[in-house]
PDB file as gemmi writes it, atoms N, CA and C in Angstrom:
CRYST1    1.000    1.000    1.000  90.00  90.00  90.00 P 1                      
ATOM      1  N   MET A   1      51.508 102.628 163.667  1.00  0.00           N  
ATOM      2  CA  MET A   1      52.215 101.912 162.741  1.00  0.00           C  
ATOM      3  C   MET A   1      51.633 101.436 161.621  1.00  0.00           C  
ATOM      4  N   SER A   2      52.271 100.860 160.829  1.00  0.00           N  
ATOM      5  CA  SER A   2      51.643 100.130 159.584  1.00  0.00           C  
ATOM      6  C   SER A   2      52.263  98.896 158.853  1.00  0.00           C  
ATOM      7  N   ALA A   3      51.071  97.961 158.720  1.00  0.00           N  
ATOM      8  CA  ALA A   3      51.139  96.552 158.546  1.00  0.00           C  
ATOM      9  C   ALA A   3      52.426  96.376 157.228  1.00  0.00           C  
ATOM     10  N   LYS A   4      52.819  95.210 156.983  1.00  0.00           N  
ATOM     11  CA  LYS A   4      54.091  94.746 156.348  1.00  0.00           C  
ATOM     12  C   LYS A   4      53.586  95.331 155.029  1.00  0.00           C  
ATOM     13  N   GLY A   5      54.274  95.833 154.099  1.00  0.00           N  
ATOM     14  CA  GLY A   5      53.807  96.034 152.797  1.00  0.00           C  
ATOM     15  C   GLY A   5      52.299  96.616 152.134  1.00  0.00           C  
ATOM     16  N   SER A   6      52.436  98.050 153.412  1.00  0.00           N  
ATOM     17  CA  SER A   6      51.198  98.785 152.960  1.00  0.00           C  
ATOM     18  C   SER A   6      51.866  99.826 152.651  1.00  0.00           C  
ATOM     19  N   ASP A   7      53.404  99.923 152.722  1.00  0.00           N  
ATOM     20  CA  ASP A   7      53.870 101.882 152.298  1.00  0.00           C  
ATOM     21  C   ASP A   7      53.164 102.087 151.055  1.00  0.00           C  
ATOM     22  N   PRO A   8      52.875 102.941 150.822  1.00  0.00           N  
ATOM     23  CA  PRO A   8      52.639 103.382 149.230  1.00  0.00           C  
ATOM     24  C   PRO A   8      54.006 104.070 148.579  1.00  0.00           C  
ATOM     25  N   LYS A   9      55.020 104.334 149.233  1.00  0.00           N  
ATOM     26  CA  LYS A   9      56.217 104.376 148.679  1.00  0.00           C  
ATOM     27  C   LYS A   9      57.393 103.521 148.286  1.00  0.00           C  
ATOM     28  N   ARG A  10      56.796 102.188 148.447  1.00  0.00           N  
ATOM     29  CA  ARG A  10      57.290 100.883 148.664  1.00  0.00           C  
ATOM     30  C   ARG A  10      56.949 100.596 147.287  1.00  0.00           C  
ATOM     31  N   ASP A  11      58.313 100.396 146.025  1.00  0.00           N  
ATOM     32  CA  ASP A  11      58.439 100.056 144.798  1.00  0.00           C  
ATOM     33  C   ASP A  11      57.751  98.262 144.762  1.00  0.00           C  
ATOM     34  N   HIS A  12      56.998  97.729 143.509  1.00  0.00           N  
ATOM     35  CA  HIS A  12      56.665  96.517 143.873  1.00  0.00           C  
ATOM     36  C   HIS A  12      57.765  95.723 143.103  1.00  0.00           C  
ATOM     37  N   TRP A  13      58.419  94.216 143.365  1.00  0.00           N  
ATOM     38  CA  TRP A  13      59.326  93.728 143.076  1.00  0.00           C  
ATOM     39  C   TRP A  13      59.261  93.648 141.522  1.00  0.00           C  
ATOM     40  N   LEU A  14      58.725  94.456 140.802  1.00  0.00           N  
ATOM     41  CA  LEU A  14      59.066  93.625 139.228  1.00  0.00           C  
ATOM     42  C   LEU A  14      59.244  94.843 139.161  1.00  0.00           C  
ATOM     43  N   ASP A  15      59.081  96.190 139.853  1.00  0.00           N  
ATOM     44  CA  ASP A  15      59.383  97.191 139.239  1.00  0.00           C  
ATOM     45  C   ASP A  15      61.443  97.123 139.207  1.00  0.00           C  
ATOM     46  N   ASP A  16      62.087  96.586 140.063  1.00  0.00           N  
ATOM     47  CA  ASP A  16      63.092  96.455 140.468  1.00  0.00           C  
ATOM     48  C   ASP A  16      63.621  95.849 138.857  1.00  0.00           C  
ATOM     49  N   PRO A  17      64.733  96.737 137.992  1.00  0.00           N  
ATOM     50  CA  PRO A  17      65.569  96.242 137.274  1.00  0.00           C  
ATOM     51  C   PRO A  17      66.087  94.664 137.053  1.00  0.00           C  
ATOM     52  N   ARG A  18      67.111  94.456 137.638  1.00  0.00           N  
ATOM     53  CA  ARG A  18      67.586  93.127 138.268  1.00  0.00           C  
ATOM     54  C   ARG A  18      66.782  92.240 138.137  1.00  0.00           C  
ATOM     55  N   THR A  19      65.152  92.475 138.644  1.00  0.00           N  
ATOM     56  CA  THR A  19      64.049  91.048 138.451  1.00  0.00           C  
ATOM     57  C   THR A  19      63.468  91.193 137.191  1.00  0.00           C  
ATOM     58  N   VAL A  20      63.306  92.111 136.042  1.00  0.00           N  
ATOM     59  CA  VAL A  20      62.988  92.048 135.394  1.00  0.00           C  
ATOM     60  C   VAL A  20      64.180  91.727 134.604  1.00  0.00           C  
ATOM     61  N   GLU A  21      65.460  91.123 134.443  1.00  0.00           N  
ATOM     62  CA  GLU A  21      66.347  91.184 133.762  1.00  0.00           C  
ATOM     63  C   GLU A  21      66.430  89.463 133.713  1.00  0.00           C  
ATOM     64  N   ARG A  22      66.560  89.280 135.428  1.00  0.00           N  
ATOM     65  CA  ARG A  22      66.771  87.919 135.858  1.00  0.00           C  
ATOM     66  C   ARG A  22      65.658  86.670 134.587  1.00  0.00           C  
ATOM     67  N   ALA A  23      64.134  87.530 134.923  1.00  0.00           N  
ATOM     68  CA  ALA A  23      62.791  87.116 134.302  1.00  0.00           C  
ATOM     69  C   ALA A  23      62.987  86.753 132.896  1.00  0.00           C  
ATOM     70  N   VAL A  24      63.398  87.326 132.525  1.00  0.00           N  
ATOM     71  CA  VAL A  24      63.810  87.501 130.849  1.00  0.00           C  
ATOM     72  C   VAL A  24      64.957  86.417 130.411  1.00  0.00           C  
ATOM     73  N   ARG A  25      66.061  86.489 131.529  1.00  0.00           N  
ATOM     74  CA  ARG A  25      66.965  85.501 131.293  1.00  0.00           C  
ATOM     75  C   ARG A  25      66.574  84.055 131.667  1.00  0.00           C  
ATOM     76  N   LEU A  26      65.569  83.966 133.061  1.00  0.00           N  
ATOM     77  CA  LEU A  26      64.825  82.562 132.791  1.00  0.00           C  
ATOM     78  C   LEU A  26      64.021  82.106 131.653  1.00  0.00           C  
ATOM     79  N   THR A  27      63.494  83.113 130.938  1.00  0.00           N  
ATOM     80  CA  THR A  27      62.502  82.632 130.013  1.00  0.00           C  
ATOM     81  C   THR A  27      63.279  82.281 128.907  1.00  0.00           C  
ATOM     82  N   TYR A  28      64.437  82.898 128.367  1.00  0.00           N  
ATOM     83  CA  TYR A  28      65.333  82.603 127.766  1.00  0.00           C  
ATOM     84  C   TYR A  28      65.933  81.098 127.695  1.00  0.00           C  
ATOM     85  N   LEU A  29      65.815  80.434 128.851  1.00  0.00           N  
ATOM     86  CA  LEU A  29      66.981  79.485 129.099  1.00  0.00           C  
ATOM     87  C   LEU A  29      65.302  78.250 129.276  1.00  0.00           C  
ATOM     88  N   VAL A  30      64.319  78.486 129.890  1.00  0.00           N  
ATOM     89  CA  VAL A  30      63.550  78.030 129.804  1.00  0.00           C  
ATOM     90  C   VAL A  30      62.799  77.130 128.396  1.00  0.00           C  
ATOM     91  N   CYS A  31      63.321  78.645 127.468  1.00  0.00           N  
ATOM     92  CA  CYS A  31      63.198  78.412 125.541  1.00  0.00           C  
ATOM     93  C   CYS A  31      63.603  77.602 125.169  1.00  0.00           C  
ATOM     94  N   GLY A  32      65.597  77.827 125.589  1.00  0.00           N  
ATOM     95  CA  GLY A  32      66.430  76.803 124.819  1.00  0.00           C  
ATOM     96  C   GLY A  32      66.094  76.083 125.436  1.00  0.00           C  
ATOM     97  N   LEU A  33      66.429  75.469 126.255  1.00  0.00           N  
ATOM     98  CA  LEU A  33      66.046  74.156 127.299  1.00  0.00           C  
ATOM     99  C   LEU A  33      64.532  73.263 126.243  1.00  0.00           C  
ATOM    100  N   SER A  34      63.468  73.548 126.577  1.00  0.00           N  
ATOM    101  CA  SER A  34      62.764  73.384 125.609  1.00  0.00           C  
ATOM    102  C   SER A  34      62.689  72.746 124.353  1.00  0.00           C  
ATOM    103  N   LEU A  35      63.260  73.747 123.707  1.00  0.00           N  
ATOM    104  CA  LEU A  35      63.555  73.811 122.156  1.00  0.00           C  
ATOM    105  C   LEU A  35      64.761  72.535 122.211  1.00  0.00           C  
ATOM    106  N   ALA A  36      66.079  72.395 122.847  1.00  0.00           N  
ATOM    107  CA  ALA A  36      67.109  71.347 123.016  1.00  0.00           C  
ATOM    108  C   ALA A  36      66.306  70.012 123.188  1.00  0.00           C  
ATOM    109  N   ALA A  37      65.114  69.821 124.038  1.00  0.00           N  
ATOM    110  CA  ALA A  37      64.993  68.488 124.470  1.00  0.00           C  
ATOM    111  C   ALA A  37      63.269  68.242 123.252  1.00  0.00           C  
ATOM    112  N   GLY A  38      63.115  69.114 122.687  1.00  0.00           N  
ATOM    113  CA  GLY A  38      62.365  68.976 121.406  1.00  0.00           C  
ATOM    114  C   GLY A  38      63.375  68.041 120.037  1.00  0.00           C  
ATOM    115  N   LEU A  39      64.116  68.925 120.143  1.00  0.00           N  
ATOM    116  CA  LEU A  39      64.669  68.658 119.152  1.00  0.00           C  
ATOM    117  C   LEU A  39      65.555  66.881 119.221  1.00  0.00           C  
ATOM    118  N   VAL A  40      65.950  66.895 120.527  1.00  0.00           N  
ATOM    119  CA  VAL A  40      66.168  65.182 120.962  1.00  0.00           C  
ATOM    120  C   VAL A  40      65.489  64.707 120.784  1.00  0.00           C  
ATOM    121  N   PHE A  41      64.465  64.872 121.488  1.00  0.00           N  
ATOM    122  CA  PHE A  41      62.943  63.794 120.805  1.00  0.00           C  
ATOM    123  C   PHE A  41      62.761  63.544 119.591  1.00  0.00           C  
ATOM    124  N   LEU A  42      63.160  64.839 118.969  1.00  0.00           N  
ATOM    125  CA  LEU A  42      62.404  64.378 117.171  1.00  0.00           C  
ATOM    126  C   LEU A  42      63.074  63.480 116.379  1.00  0.00           C  
ATOM    127  N   PHE A  43      64.903  63.481 116.719  1.00  0.00           N  
ATOM    128  CA  PHE A  43      65.940  62.980 116.410  1.00  0.00           C  
ATOM    129  C   PHE A  43      66.061  61.370 117.091  1.00  0.00           C  
ATOM    130  N   ALA A  44      65.949  61.393 118.321  1.00  0.00           N  
ATOM    131  CA  ALA A  44      65.952  59.919 119.111  1.00  0.00           C  
ATOM    132  C   ALA A  44      64.692  59.098 118.732  1.00  0.00           C  
ATOM    133  N   THR A  45      63.862  59.777 118.551  1.00  0.00           N  
ATOM    134  CA  THR A  45      62.469  58.727 118.426  1.00  0.00           C  
ATOM    135  C   THR A  45      62.198  58.485 116.597  1.00  0.00           C  
ATOM    136  N   HIS A  46      62.950  59.621 115.600  1.00  0.00           N  
ATOM    137  CA  HIS A  46      62.209  59.341 114.739  1.00  0.00           C  
ATOM    138  C   HIS A  46      61.131  59.550 114.319  1.00  0.00           C  
ATOM    139  N   ALA A  47      60.120  60.357 115.480  1.00  0.00           N  
ATOM    140  CA  ALA A  47      58.596  61.387 115.294  1.00  0.00           C  
ATOM    141  C   ALA A  47      58.797  61.786 113.685  1.00  0.00           C  
ATOM    142  N   TYR A  48      59.322  62.269 113.055  1.00  0.00           N  
ATOM    143  CA  TYR A  48      59.434  63.108 111.422  1.00  0.00           C  
ATOM    144  C   TYR A  48      59.269  61.618 110.714  1.00  0.00           C  
ATOM    145  N   ASP A  49      59.545  60.448 110.864  1.00  0.00           N  
ATOM    146  CA  ASP A  49      59.048  59.531 110.007  1.00  0.00           C  
ATOM    147  C   ASP A  49      57.316  59.433 109.375  1.00  0.00           C  
ATOM    148  N   HIS A  50      56.691  59.955 110.635  1.00  0.00           N  
ATOM    149  CA  HIS A  50      55.520  59.517 110.425  1.00  0.00           C  
ATOM    150  C   HIS A  50      54.391  60.715 110.154  1.00  0.00           C  
ATOM    151  N   ALA A  51      54.786  61.857 109.997  1.00  0.00           N  
ATOM    152  CA  ALA A  51      54.868  62.769 109.275  1.00  0.00           C  
ATOM    153  C   ALA A  51      53.654  62.554 107.727  1.00  0.00           C  
ATOM    154  N   HIS A  52      52.827  63.397 107.450  1.00  0.00           N  
ATOM    155  CA  HIS A  52      51.855  63.311 106.365  1.00  0.00           C  
ATOM    156  C   HIS A  52      52.763  64.220 105.412  1.00  0.00           C  
ATOM    157  N   PHE A  53      53.112  65.369 105.837  1.00  0.00           N  
ATOM    158  CA  PHE A  53      53.387  66.022 104.521  1.00  0.00           C  
ATOM    159  C   PHE A  53      54.691  66.634 104.875  1.00  0.00           C  
ATOM    160  N   GLY A  54      55.670  66.936 103.679  1.00  0.00           N  
ATOM    161  CA  GLY A  54      57.106  67.095 104.315  1.00  0.00           C  
ATOM    162  C   GLY A  54      57.282  68.496 105.125  1.00  0.00           C  
ATOM    163  N   PHE A  55      56.531  69.057 104.835  1.00  0.00           N  
ATOM    164  CA  PHE A  55      57.056  70.289 105.591  1.00  0.00           C  
ATOM    165  C   PHE A  55      56.862  70.168 107.585  1.00  0.00           C  
ATOM    166  N   GLU A  56      55.765  68.908 107.575  1.00  0.00           N  
ATOM    167  CA  GLU A  56      55.895  68.455 109.178  1.00  0.00           C  
ATOM    168  C   GLU A  56      57.090  67.853 109.473  1.00  0.00           C  
ATOM    169  N   ARG A  57      58.045  67.858 108.969  1.00  0.00           N  
ATOM    170  CA  ARG A  57      59.028  67.330 109.030  1.00  0.00           C  
ATOM    171  C   ARG A  57      60.206  68.035 109.244  1.00  0.00           C  
ATOM    172  N   TRP A  58      60.259  69.629 109.275  1.00  0.00           N  
ATOM    173  CA  TRP A  58      60.759  70.897 109.336  1.00  0.00           C  
ATOM    174  C   TRP A  58      61.139  71.270 111.019  1.00  0.00           C  
ATOM    175  N   PRO A  59      62.290  70.955 111.359  1.00  0.00           N  
ATOM    176  CA  PRO A  59      62.319  71.135 112.825  1.00  0.00           C  
ATOM    177  C   PRO A  59      61.860  72.377 113.591  1.00  0.00           C  
ATOM    178  N   GLY A  60      61.053  72.680 114.711  1.00  0.00           N  
ATOM    179  CA  GLY A  60      60.249  73.494 114.582  1.00  0.00           C  
ATOM    180  C   GLY A  60      59.303  73.875 114.139  1.00  0.00           C  
ATOM    181  N   PHE A  61      58.536  73.160 113.619  1.00  0.00           N  
ATOM    182  CA  PHE A  61      57.643  73.408 112.708  1.00  0.00           C  
ATOM    183  C   PHE A  61      56.124  73.524 113.635  1.00  0.00           C  
ATOM    184  N   PRO A  62      55.951  72.390 114.347  1.00  0.00           N  
ATOM    185  CA  PRO A  62      55.071  72.788 115.319  1.00  0.00           C  
ATOM    186  C   PRO A  62      54.850  74.112 116.209  1.00  0.00           C  
ATOM    187  N   ALA A  63      55.959  74.382 116.667  1.00  0.00           N  
ATOM    188  CA  ALA A  63      55.779  76.038 117.598  1.00  0.00           C  
ATOM    189  C   ALA A  63      55.752  77.048 116.852  1.00  0.00           C  
ATOM    190  N   LEU A  64      56.028  76.611 115.107  1.00  0.00           N  
ATOM    191  CA  LEU A  64      55.848  78.091 113.671  1.00  0.00           C  
ATOM    192  C   LEU A  64      54.327  77.806 114.125  1.00  0.00           C  
ATOM    193  N   TYR A  65      53.801  76.462 113.484  1.00  0.00           N  
ATOM    194  CA  TYR A  65      52.548  76.757 113.528  1.00  0.00           C  
ATOM    195  C   TYR A  65      51.475  76.823 114.497  1.00  0.00           C  
ATOM    196  N   GLY A  66      52.001  76.650 115.763  1.00  0.00           N  
ATOM    197  CA  GLY A  66      51.614  76.983 117.143  1.00  0.00           C  
ATOM    198  C   GLY A  66      50.970  78.429 117.094  1.00  0.00           C  
ATOM    199  N   PHE A  67      52.282  78.893 116.830  1.00  0.00           N  
ATOM    200  CA  PHE A  67      52.370  80.845 116.758  1.00  0.00           C  
ATOM    201  C   PHE A  67      51.509  81.366 115.937  1.00  0.00           C  
ATOM    202  N   LEU A  68      51.980  80.883 114.958  1.00  0.00           N  
ATOM    203  CA  LEU A  68      50.606  81.635 114.016  1.00  0.00           C  
ATOM    204  C   LEU A  68      49.837  81.167 114.214  1.00  0.00           C  
ATOM    205  N   ALA A  69      48.910  79.718 114.876  1.00  0.00           N  
ATOM    206  CA  ALA A  69      47.778  80.257 114.913  1.00  0.00           C  
ATOM    207  C   ALA A  69      47.491  81.282 116.418  1.00  0.00           C  
ATOM    208  N   PHE A  70      48.094  80.927 117.068  1.00  0.00           N  
ATOM    209  CA  PHE A  70      48.073  82.262 118.184  1.00  0.00           C  
ATOM    210  C   PHE A  70      47.538  83.288 117.810  1.00  0.00           C  
ATOM    211  N   VAL A  71      48.691  83.606 116.778  1.00  0.00           N  
ATOM    212  CA  VAL A  71      48.692  85.402 116.305  1.00  0.00           C  
ATOM    213  C   VAL A  71      47.686  85.418 115.100  1.00  0.00           C  
ATOM    214  N   ILE A  72      46.619  84.356 114.792  1.00  0.00           N  
ATOM    215  CA  ILE A  72      45.635  84.363 113.993  1.00  0.00           C  
ATOM    216  C   ILE A  72      44.463  84.801 114.440  1.00  0.00           C  
ATOM    217  N   VAL A  73      43.949  83.757 115.772  1.00  0.00           N  
ATOM    218  CA  VAL A  73      43.307  83.979 116.539  1.00  0.00           C  
ATOM    219  C   VAL A  73      43.126  85.391 117.654  1.00  0.00           C  
ATOM    220  N   VAL A  74      44.035  85.915 117.918  1.00  0.00           N  
ATOM    221  CA  VAL A  74      44.121  87.058 118.704  1.00  0.00           C  
ATOM    222  C   VAL A  74      44.011  88.337 117.675  1.00  0.00           C  
ATOM    223  N   TYR A  75      44.607  88.292 116.123  1.00  0.00           N  
ATOM    224  CA  TYR A  75      43.705  89.001 115.800  1.00  0.00           C  
ATOM    225  C   TYR A  75      42.583  88.708 114.870  1.00  0.00           C  
ATOM    226  N   GLY A  76      41.859  87.661 114.884  1.00  0.00           N  
ATOM    227  CA  GLY A  76      40.772  87.602 114.741  1.00  0.00           C  
ATOM    228  C   GLY A  76      39.721  87.722 115.787  1.00  0.00           C  
ATOM    229  N   GLY A  77      40.075  87.995 116.874  1.00  0.00           N  
ATOM    230  CA  GLY A  77      39.300  88.307 118.222  1.00  0.00           C  
ATOM    231  C   GLY A  77      39.046  89.807 117.771  1.00  0.00           C  
ATOM    232  N   ILE A  78      40.055  90.565 117.936  1.00  0.00           N  
ATOM    233  CA  ILE A  78      40.280  91.794 117.898  1.00  0.00           C  
ATOM    234  C   ILE A  78      39.236  92.330 116.605  1.00  0.00           C  
ATOM    235  N   ALA A  79      39.002  91.734 115.616  1.00  0.00           N  
ATOM    236  CA  ALA A  79      38.196  92.192 114.633  1.00  0.00           C  
ATOM    237  C   ALA A  79      36.967  91.864 114.493  1.00  0.00           C  
ATOM    238  N   LEU A  80      36.832  90.438 115.303  1.00  0.00           N  
ATOM    239  CA  LEU A  80      35.176  89.981 116.131  1.00  0.00           C  
ATOM    240  C   LEU A  80      34.768  90.939 116.937  1.00  0.00           C  
ATOM    241  N   ARG A  81      35.458  91.684 117.921  1.00  0.00           N  
ATOM    242  CA  ARG A  81      34.947  92.656 118.902  1.00  0.00           C  
ATOM    243  C   ARG A  81      34.948  93.594 118.100  1.00  0.00           C  
ATOM    244  N   LYS A  82      35.299  94.535 117.132  1.00  0.00           N  
ATOM    245  CA  LYS A  82      34.946  95.452 116.105  1.00  0.00           C  
ATOM    246  C   LYS A  82      33.498  95.291 115.550  1.00  0.00           C  
ATOM    247  N   LEU A  83      33.496  93.940 115.205  1.00  0.00           N  
ATOM    248  CA  LEU A  83      32.312  93.378 114.507  1.00  0.00           C  
ATOM    249  C   LEU A  83      31.120  93.428 115.822  1.00  0.00           C  
ATOM    250  N   VAL A  84      30.848  92.791 116.690  1.00  0.00           N  
ATOM    251  CA  VAL A  84      29.975  92.552 117.572  1.00  0.00           C  
ATOM    252  C   VAL A  84      29.915  92.972 118.914  1.00  0.00           C  
ATOM    253  N   SER A  85      30.508  94.030 119.168  1.00  0.00           N  
ATOM    254  CA  SER A  85      30.813  95.121 120.464  1.00  0.00           C  
ATOM    255  C   SER A  85      29.813  95.859 120.076  1.00  0.00           C  
ATOM    256  N   ARG A  86      29.512  96.654 121.510  1.00  0.00           N  
ATOM    257  CA  ARG A  86      28.260  97.644 121.348  1.00  0.00           C  
ATOM    258  C   ARG A  86      28.927  99.056 120.970  1.00  0.00           C  
ATOM    259  N   PRO A  87      28.799 100.186 120.639  1.00  0.00           N  
ATOM    260  CA  PRO A  87      29.183 101.339 120.372  1.00  0.00           C  
ATOM    261  C   PRO A  87      29.444 101.615 122.226  1.00  0.00           C  
ATOM    262  N   ASP A  88      30.735 103.246 122.411  1.00  0.00           N  
ATOM    263  CA  ASP A  88      30.411 103.912 123.276  1.00  0.00           C  
ATOM    264  C   ASP A  88      29.299 104.181 123.604  1.00  0.00           C  
ATOM    265  N   GLU A  89      28.933 103.927 124.971  1.00  0.00           N  
ATOM    266  CA  GLU A  89      27.740 105.529 125.413  1.00  0.00           C  
ATOM    267  C   GLU A  89      27.875 105.675 126.472  1.00  0.00           C  
ATOM    268  N   ASP A  90      27.865 106.766 127.002  1.00  0.00           N  
ATOM    269  CA  ASP A  90      28.009 107.500 127.526  1.00  0.00           C  
ATOM    270  C   ASP A  90      27.077 107.148 128.765  1.00  0.00           C  
ATOM    271  N   TYR A  91      27.573 106.437 130.152  1.00  0.00           N  
ATOM    272  CA  TYR A  91      26.162 106.419 131.219  1.00  0.00           C  
ATOM    273  C   TYR A  91      26.019 107.457 131.687  1.00  0.00           C  
ATOM    274  N   TYR A  92      26.313 108.395 131.854  1.00  0.00           N  
ATOM    275  CA  TYR A  92      26.023 109.585 132.986  1.00  0.00           C  
ATOM    276  C   TYR A  92      25.206 110.877 131.908  1.00  0.00           C  
ATOM    277  N   GLY A  93      24.996 110.849 130.452  1.00  0.00           N  
ATOM    278  CA  GLY A  93      24.865 111.475 129.771  1.00  0.00           C  
ATOM    279  C   GLY A  93      25.226 113.093 129.881  1.00  0.00           C  
ATOM    280  N   ASP A  94      24.301 114.238 130.135  1.00  0.00           N  
ATOM    281  CA  ASP A  94      25.218 115.155 129.890  1.00  0.00           C  
ATOM    282  C   ASP A  94      25.625 114.951 131.372  1.00  0.00           C  
ATOM    283  N   ARG A  95      25.287 115.077 132.162  1.00  0.00           N  
ATOM    284  CA  ARG A  95      25.526 115.248 133.612  1.00  0.00           C  
ATOM    285  C   ARG A  95      26.292 114.539 134.089  1.00  0.00           C  
ATOM    286  N   ALA A  96      27.796 114.507 134.547  1.00  0.00           N  
ATOM    287  CA  ALA A  96      28.553 113.555 135.177  1.00  0.00           C  
ATOM    288  C   ALA A  96      28.361 113.534 136.754  1.00  0.00           C  
ATOM    289  N   PRO A  97      28.637 112.843 137.691  1.00  0.00           N  
ATOM    290  CA  PRO A  97      28.567 113.241 138.689  1.00  0.00           C  
ATOM    291  C   PRO A  97      29.763 113.828 139.483  1.00  0.00           C  
ATOM    292  N   VAL A  98      29.422 115.041 140.430  1.00  0.00           N  
ATOM    293  CA  VAL A  98      29.850 116.222 140.760  1.00  0.00           C  
ATOM    294  C   VAL A  98      30.593 115.825 141.903  1.00  0.00           C  
ATOM    295  N   ASP A  99      30.193 114.654 142.535  1.00  0.00           N  
ATOM    296  CA  ASP A  99      30.925 114.340 143.949  1.00  0.00           C  
ATOM    297  C   ASP A  99      31.736 113.597 143.854  1.00  0.00           C  
ATOM    298  N   PRO A 100      32.987 113.943 144.637  1.00  0.00           N  
ATOM    299  CA  PRO A 100      34.150 113.014 144.279  1.00  0.00           C  
ATOM    300  C   PRO A 100      34.011 112.428 145.769  1.00  0.00           C  
ATOM    301  N   PRO A 101      34.747 110.794 145.048  1.00  0.00           N  
ATOM    302  CA  PRO A 101      34.450 109.791 146.356  1.00  0.00           C  
ATOM    303  C   PRO A 101      34.977 109.887 147.478  1.00  0.00           C  
ATOM    304  N   THR A 102      34.794 109.368 148.040  1.00  0.00           N  
ATOM    305  CA  THR A 102      35.525 109.239 149.922  1.00  0.00           C  
ATOM    306  C   THR A 102      36.613 108.158 149.800  1.00  0.00           C  
ATOM    307  N   GLU A 103      36.998 108.039 150.978  1.00  0.00           N  
ATOM    308  CA  GLU A 103      38.122 107.518 150.860  1.00  0.00           C  
ATOM    309  C   GLU A 103      37.704 105.196 150.633  1.00  0.00           C  
ATOM    310  N   ASP A 104      36.301 105.446 150.998  1.00  0.00           N  
ATOM    311  CA  ASP A 104      35.823 104.167 150.769  1.00  0.00           C  
ATOM    312  C   ASP A 104      36.098 103.571 149.284  1.00  0.00           C  
ATOM    313  N   GLY A 105      35.558 104.648 148.746  1.00  0.00           N  
ATOM    314  CA  GLY A 105      35.628 104.614 147.018  1.00  0.00           C  
ATOM    315  C   GLY A 105      33.820 105.020 147.141  1.00  0.00           C  
ATOM    316  N   LEU A 106      33.178 104.998 147.488  1.00  0.00           N  
ATOM    317  CA  LEU A 106      31.407 104.989 147.375  1.00  0.00           C  
ATOM    318  C   LEU A 106      30.598 105.915 147.080  1.00  0.00           C  
ATOM    319  N   GLY A 107      31.604 107.027 147.602  1.00  0.00           N  
ATOM    320  CA  GLY A 107      30.813 108.565 147.535  1.00  0.00           C  
ATOM    321  C   GLY A 107      30.636 109.019 148.665  1.00  0.00           C  
ATOM    322  N   ASP A 108      29.499 109.594 148.633  1.00  0.00           N  
ATOM    323  CA  ASP A 108      28.281 109.736 150.009  1.00  0.00           C  
ATOM    324  C   ASP A 108      27.130 109.416 149.859  1.00  0.00           C  
ATOM    325  N   GLY A 109      26.917 108.650 148.701  1.00  0.00           N  
ATOM    326  CA  GLY A 109      25.494 108.110 148.797  1.00  0.00           C  
ATOM    327  C   GLY A 109      24.294 108.850 148.561  1.00  0.00           C  
ATOM    328  N   ASP A 110      24.587 109.887 147.735  1.00  0.00           N  
ATOM    329  CA  ASP A 110      23.412 110.778 147.362  1.00  0.00           C  
ATOM    330  C   ASP A 110      22.903 110.538 145.753  1.00  0.00           C  
ATOM    331  N   GLY A 111      23.933 109.749 145.483  1.00  0.00           N  
ATOM    332  CA  GLY A 111      23.358 109.659 143.482  1.00  0.00           C  
ATOM    333  C   GLY A 111      24.232 110.048 142.929  1.00  0.00           C  
ATOM    334  N   GLY A 112      25.361 111.338 143.371  1.00  0.00           N  
ATOM    335  CA  GLY A 112      26.421 112.040 142.483  1.00  0.00           C  
ATOM    336  C   GLY A 112      26.023 113.125 141.896  1.00  0.00           C  
ATOM    337  N   GLY A 113      24.685 113.764 142.480  1.00  0.00           N  
ATOM    338  CA  GLY A 113      24.335 114.593 141.146  1.00  0.00           C  
ATOM    339  C   GLY A 113      24.463 116.105 141.783  1.00  0.00           C  
ATOM    340  N   GLY A 114      25.010 115.976 143.272  1.00  0.00           N  
ATOM    341  CA  GLY A 114      25.380 117.226 143.470  1.00  0.00           C  
ATOM    342  C   GLY A 114      24.155 118.041 143.926  1.00  0.00           C  
ATOM    343  N   ASP A 115      22.696 117.527 143.916  1.00  0.00           N  
ATOM    344  CA  ASP A 115      21.668 118.180 144.294  1.00  0.00           C  
ATOM    345  C   ASP A 115      21.127 118.341 145.642  1.00  0.00           C  
TER     346      ASP A 115                                                      
END                                                                             
């Protein structure tokens, strides 16, 4: 007998296209509701009256500003990783391990050289 959920042939729940479609639709719904709530807040509270610059009054400016900041941070991180990361090293040198790992993934315990 196998335990519940241990069948390797069983698909993950995210593999079902209907589930993915529902998740995408839910994301669109949440984004739309968030945009609507933001616009209601913007016009109901006159928050745009306290802007320091004219472009701060544009509807959706905070979202656009945040998205652009996110993009800059991501691409900056990629560039920084290339700048400060170590070069790829060949851990095993010329001799890669020959022994295949056992079921527990630990190998046979002799160091992997096939000696």
